[in-house]
N, C-alpha and C positions, 0 to 999 in steps of 0.2 A: 314442203310444198308438194311433194310427190303424192301424198295421200289426199290432196284437196281435189274435190270434184267441182263440176260447174255449179252444183247446188250450193256449195259452201261459198264460192265466189259471189253468187247471187245474194246469199245471206249477208255477206260483208257489205255488199252494195246497198242492201236494204237497211242495214245498220247505219251506214253513212248518210243515206238519203233521209232516214227517219230523224237523225240528229240535225241535218240541215233543215228539215221541215220544222222541227222544234225551234231552231234558232232564227228562222226566216222572219218572224215579226220584228226582231231586233235588227236584223241585217237590212231589211227593206223599209223599216220605219212605219209599220202599220200595227204598232203595239197598243191596240185598243179594240174593244168590241168582240163580236162573235167570230170574226175571221181569225183573229189571233188565238182565241180559245180553241177553235177548230184545229189550227196548226199545232198548238201545244199538245192537245190530247191525241191527235192522230200521229204526231211525231213520236210521242212517248210509246204509244201502243205498237207502232211499227218497229221501233228500236227494240222494245222488250221482246216482241215476237221473233225478231232476227237473232237476238241473243239466245233465246230458247231454242231456235232452230240450229244455231251453231253448237250449242251444248249437246242436244240430242235431237237429231233430225226426225221430224214427223211430217207427213203430208198435210195433216190438218193445219199445221202452223203456216204453211205456205198459202193455203186457201184462205185462212183467216186474215193473213197479211194482205192478200189481194182484195178481200172484201172491205177491210178498213180503208185501204187506199182509194177504192172506188167510192165508198161512202163519203170520204173527205172531199173528193173532187165534186161529187154531186151536191154536197152541202154548199160548197163555195159557189157553184154555178147557180144554185137556188137563191143564195144571198145576193148575187149580182143581178138577178131578175127582179128583185123587189128591194131597190135601194131605200134607205131611210128617208123619210120626208123631213124637210126643213121646217122648223117651228118659226112662227112669226114673232113670238115674244109678247103677245098681247096679254 
């Protein structure tokens, strides 16, 4: 633990949060549609980048992780702005 820096603690937190994001469709019961696909893809990418940063730290991994997280949040916000329409079944 003595060689661990704040960056490594942040990478471990990113790994845990990426795994939680990946599992969130099952945990919260929204296992269908684009929102769950967004959570799966963003969770996997964030977790893989965190593992890569733990193995060999590079600044670009941290920036890419931030970009993926921001894009995931923006995509979820955009989906909530345009909810799917109900079909009448005619």
